[in-house]
C-alpha positions in Angstrom: -48.5 123.0 164.6 -51.7 121.5 164.6 -50.4 118.1 164.9 -47.9 119.2 167.8 -50.9 120.9 169.8 -52.7 117.4 169.5 -49.3 115.4 170.6 -49.5 118.0 173.7 -53.0 117.9 174.7 -52.7 113.9 174.3 -49.8 114.0 176.7 -51.7 116.4 178.8 -54.7 114.4 179.4 -52.6 111.3 180.3 -50.6 113.5 182.8 -54.1 114.2 184.4 -55.3 110.4 184.2 -52.1 109.0 185.5 -52.5 112.3 188.5 -55.8 111.7 189.3 -55.4 107.1 189.2 -52.0 107.8 191.5 -53.1 111.1 193.2 -56.0 109.5 195.5 -56.7 106.4 197.0 -59.5 104.5 199.2 -58.9 104.1 203.0 -61.2 101.1 203.8 -62.7 100.7 207.4 -60.5 99.4 209.7 -57.4 100.1 208.2 -54.8 103.0 208.4 -52.1 104.9 206.7 -48.9 106.0 206.4 -47.8 108.1 203.4 -43.8 107.6 202.8 -41.7 109.7 200.2 -39.0 108.0 199.1 -38.8 106.2 202.5 -39.6 108.9 205.1 -42.7 109.4 206.5 -45.0 112.2 205.7 -47.4 114.1 208.3 -49.5 111.9 210.2 -50.9 108.4 210.0 -54.7 108.7 208.2 -57.1 106.5 210.2 -60.4 108.0 209.2 -62.2 105.5 206.4 -63.0 107.3 202.9 -61.1 108.9 200.2 -57.8 110.7 200.6 -55.8 112.3 198.4 -51.5 112.2 197.9 -48.9 113.3 195.6 -48.9 111.3 192.6 -45.8 109.0 191.8 -43.7 110.4 195.0 -45.9 109.3 197.7 -46.2 105.5 198.2 -49.1 104.6 200.6 -48.5 101.8 203.8 -51.8 100.3 205.2 -51.8 98.8 208.7 -54.5 97.1 210.5 -56.4 98.7 213.0 -58.3 95.1 214.7 -56.9 93.4 217.2 -54.7 90.9 216.1 -53.6 87.6 217.6 -50.0 86.5 218.7 -49.3 83.0 219.5 -46.1 81.9 221.2 -44.3 78.6 220.5 -44.3 76.2 223.9 -41.4 76.7 226.0 -40.0 74.5 228.5 -39.8 76.6 231.6 -38.2 75.9 235.0 -40.6 77.1 237.8 -38.9 78.3 241.6 -40.1 74.8 243.0 -37.6 73.6 240.0 -40.4 71.7 238.5 -39.9 71.7 234.9 -42.9 72.9 232.8 -44.1 73.8 228.6 -46.0 76.6 228.8 -47.9 77.4 225.7 -49.4 81.3 226.0 -50.8 83.8 223.4 -52.1 87.8 223.4 -54.2 90.0 221.8 -52.6 93.1 220.5 -52.9 96.1 217.6 -51.1 99.0 216.1 -51.8 101.9 218.2 -49.2 104.2 216.3 -48.8 103.6 212.7 -46.4 105.4 212.3 -43.8 104.6 215.3 -45.0 100.7 213.9 -43.2 101.7 210.4 -40.3 103.3 211.7 -39.5 100.1 214.2 -40.6 97.2 211.9 -40.6 98.6 209.0 -43.9 97.5 208.2 -43.5 94.0 208.8 -45.6 91.8 210.4 -43.4 89.1 210.7 -41.1 91.6 212.3 -43.6 92.5 215.1 -44.2 88.9 215.8 -40.4 88.6 216.3 -40.8 91.9 218.7 -43.8 90.4 220.9 -41.6 87.1 220.6 -39.1 88.6 222.7 -40.9 90.7 225.1 -43.5 88.3 225.9 -41.1 85.1 225.9 -39.2 86.9 228.1 -41.9 88.5 230.5 -43.2 85.1 230.8 -40.1 83.4 231.7 -39.3 85.6 234.4 -42.6 85.4 236.0 -42.3 81.2 236.0 -38.7 81.4 237.1 -40.1 83.6 240.3 -43.2 81.3 241.5 -44.1 77.7 242.6 -46.1 75.3 240.3 -48.5 75.8 242.4 -49.2 79.4 241.2 -49.3 78.7 237.7 -51.8 75.8 237.4 -54.2 77.2 240.0 -56.7 80.2 240.0 -56.6 82.6 242.0 -60.6 81.7 242.9 -59.0 78.0 244.0 -60.6 77.1 246.7 -60.1 73.7 249.2 -63.6 73.5 250.3 -64.8 73.2 246.5 -62.2 70.4 245.2 -63.1 68.5 248.9 -66.7 68.1 247.7 -65.7 67.0 244.1 -62.8 65.1 244.9 -63.6 64.1 248.6 -61.5 63.6 251.3 -58.1 63.2 249.3 -55.5 65.7 249.6 -55.8 68.7 247.2 -53.1 70.9 248.6 -53.4 74.4 249.3 -54.7 78.1 248.1 -52.1 79.6 246.0 -51.0 83.1 247.2 -51.7 84.6 243.5 -52.8 82.0 241.2 -52.3 81.9 237.4 -55.0 84.9 236.6 -53.3 87.2 238.6 -49.5 86.2 237.2 -51.0 86.9 233.4 -51.7 90.9 234.9 -48.6 91.0 236.0 -46.9 89.4 232.6 -49.6 91.7 230.8 -48.5 95.1 232.8 -45.1 94.4 232.5 -44.5 93.5 228.7 -46.9 96.6 228.1 -44.3 98.8 229.2 -42.3 97.8 226.2 -44.2 97.6 223.3 -45.6 101.2 223.6 -42.1 101.9 222.0 -42.4 99.9 218.8 -46.3 101.6 218.1 -48.4 98.5 219.6 -50.7 98.3 222.2 -51.0 94.7 224.2 -54.7 93.9 224.9 -53.9 90.8 227.1 -51.7 87.8 227.7 -53.3 84.4 228.6 -51.5 81.3 229.3 -53.6 78.7 227.1 -51.9 75.3 228.5 -49.6 74.4 231.3 -48.1 70.5 231.0 -45.1 68.7 232.5 -42.1 67.8 230.6 -42.0 64.3 229.3 -39.7 62.4 232.1 -42.2 64.1 235.0 -45.4 63.6 233.2 -45.1 59.6 233.4 -43.8 60.2 237.1 -47.4 62.3 237.7 -49.1 59.9 236.0 -47.4 57.0 237.8 -48.7 58.8 240.9 -51.9 59.9 240.0 -52.5 56.0 239.0 -50.6 54.8 242.7 -53.1 58.0 244.3 -56.0 56.5 242.7 -55.8 52.4 243.3 -55.4 53.8 246.9 -58.8 55.3 246.6 -60.6 52.9 244.9 -58.8 50.2 247.5 -60.5 52.6 250.0 -63.9 52.8 248.8 -63.9 48.7 248.5 -62.4 48.7 252.1 -65.5 51.1 252.9 -67.8 49.2 251.1 -67.4 45.9 252.4 -67.4 47.4 255.9 -71.0 49.0 255.2 -71.7 45.8 253.4 -70.8 43.4 256.4 -73.0 45.7 258.4 -75.7 45.1 256.4 -75.6 41.6 256.4 -75.5 41.8 260.4 -78.4 44.3 260.7 -80.4 41.7 258.0 -79.2 38.5 259.9 -80.3 39.8 263.5 -84.0 41.5 262.0 -84.1 37.5 260.6 -83.9 36.3 263.6 -85.9 38.4 265.8 -88.9 37.5 262.5 -88.1 33.6 262.8 -88.1 34.0 266.7 -91.2 35.9 267.3 -92.8 33.7 264.4 -91.8 30.5 266.3 -93.2 32.3 269.4 -96.7 33.3 268.4 -96.9 29.3 266.8 -95.7 27.7 269.5 -98.8 30.2 271.3 -101.4 29.6 268.9 -100.4 25.7 269.7 -100.7 26.1 273.2 -104.4 28.1 273.4 -105.4 25.3 270.1 -103.9 22.2 272.7 -105.4 24.0 275.4 -109.0 23.6 273.2 -109.0 20.3 272.3 -108.4 19.3 275.8 -110.9 21.3 277.0 -113.1 19.7 274.3 -112.0 16.4 274.6 -112.8 16.7 278.4 -116.4 17.2 277.8 -116.9 14.7 275.2 -115.1 11.9 277.8 -117.3 13.2 281.0 -120.2 12.2 279.0 -119.4 8.4 279.2 -116.5 8.0 282.0 -116.3 4.1 281.3 -115.7 4.3 277.2 -112.8 6.9 278.2 -111.2 4.5 280.6 -111.8 1.8 278.2 -110.2 4.0 275.1 -107.4 4.6 277.0 -106.8 1.2 278.1 -106.5 0.2 274.1 -104.7 3.1 273.4 -101.9 1.8 276.2 -102.3 -1.8 274.6 -101.8 -0.6 270.9 -98.4 0.7 272.6 -97.5 -2.7 274.4 -98.2 -5.0 271.9 -96.5 -5.2 269.1 -98.0 -6.9 265.1 -97.1 -10.3 266.0 -97.9 -10.3 269.7 -100.2 -12.9 271.1 -102.3 -11.5 274.5 -103.6 -13.6 277.1 -105.5 -11.9 279.3 -107.5 -13.3 282.7 -111.2 -13.3 283.2 -110.7 -10.5 285.6 -109.0 -7.8 283.3 -111.7 -5.2 282.3 -110.9 -5.7 278.9 -112.2 -9.2 279.1 -115.3 -8.1 281.1 -115.9 -5.3 278.4 -115.9 -8.3 275.6 -117.6 -10.3 277.0 -120.2 -7.7 277.7 -120.6 -6.9 274.1 -120.4 -10.5 273.0 -123.2 -10.8 275.7 -125.3 -7.9 273.5 
C-alpha cells in the first residue's frame, strides 16, 4: 500500500511539473500570441509582454510579429498609358494589426501573407501605371522646369506632371489598404524603388540621349568658336591700337628730337657760316664722287680757294 502511494505521489508530482512547464508561456516584447485549442482560436489575441497562462497539452501558442515587416515585390514589366513598357520595382511596409484574423486568413504562414500582398499590391500598381503616362511615373509632384533648366541649361526638358510619382504611390497605398484589413494586415506605405525601360526601349533611349548630348556638345563648341573669334578680334584690334599709338608717340618724339637737333645745328653753324658752307659742299662732293673718281676743279672754285688758303697757312 505504501509503495502504491509513493507511485501515486511521484506521478502527481510529474503531472504538476508538466502542467507548470506547458501551462505557462512567456511573451517577448514585439510579439503577439493567438492561443488555439484543437486548431480553433481561444479568446482574444495576447499582445502584452510577460508571463501568461494556458491550458496545458490542449492549447497551443501561435506567436506572430508586432513589428513592421517588409514586402519586396518582383520587378514587373508594365505598359503605361502612353504605351511605353517599363520595369517597375516596388516595395512596401506592413504589420499584423489583427493577429486572430491574420491566423484565420493565412494560417499563420508569412509566405501566404507575402503571396496575398503580391496579389493586392502588384494588381493595384499595374492598374495605376496603366492609367498614367510615363512622365507621371518617373517625375515627382515637386518637379520644376525652372530647376531643371538651371541644371541642364537650355535643352528641352518636358513638362511638369499632373500628379507625379509620390502622389501615385499615395493612391496605390490608399487603394491597397482597403483590401488588407480583411487579412489582419495594415499597410504602412508603398514605394516605387526603381523605374527602368525594357531592353528594347532602353537601347533606343540611350541612342537618343547620346545623340542629344552630341548635339549639345556641337552647340557648345560652336558657341566657343564664336567667342574665340570675338576674343581674337578684340585682341587684334587692341593690339593695332596699341601699335598705332606707340608709332604715333615714336614719331612725335622723333620729330621733337629732330627739331632740337636742327636747333642745335643752327646755333653751331651760325657761329661760322663760311665753315658751314664749306662743310655742306664737302657733303655734296661725298655724295657725287665715288671711290675711283678723279676730281678736276678750276682755280676759281670755292674748294680750291679753301684748300689753297689752308696750304698757305
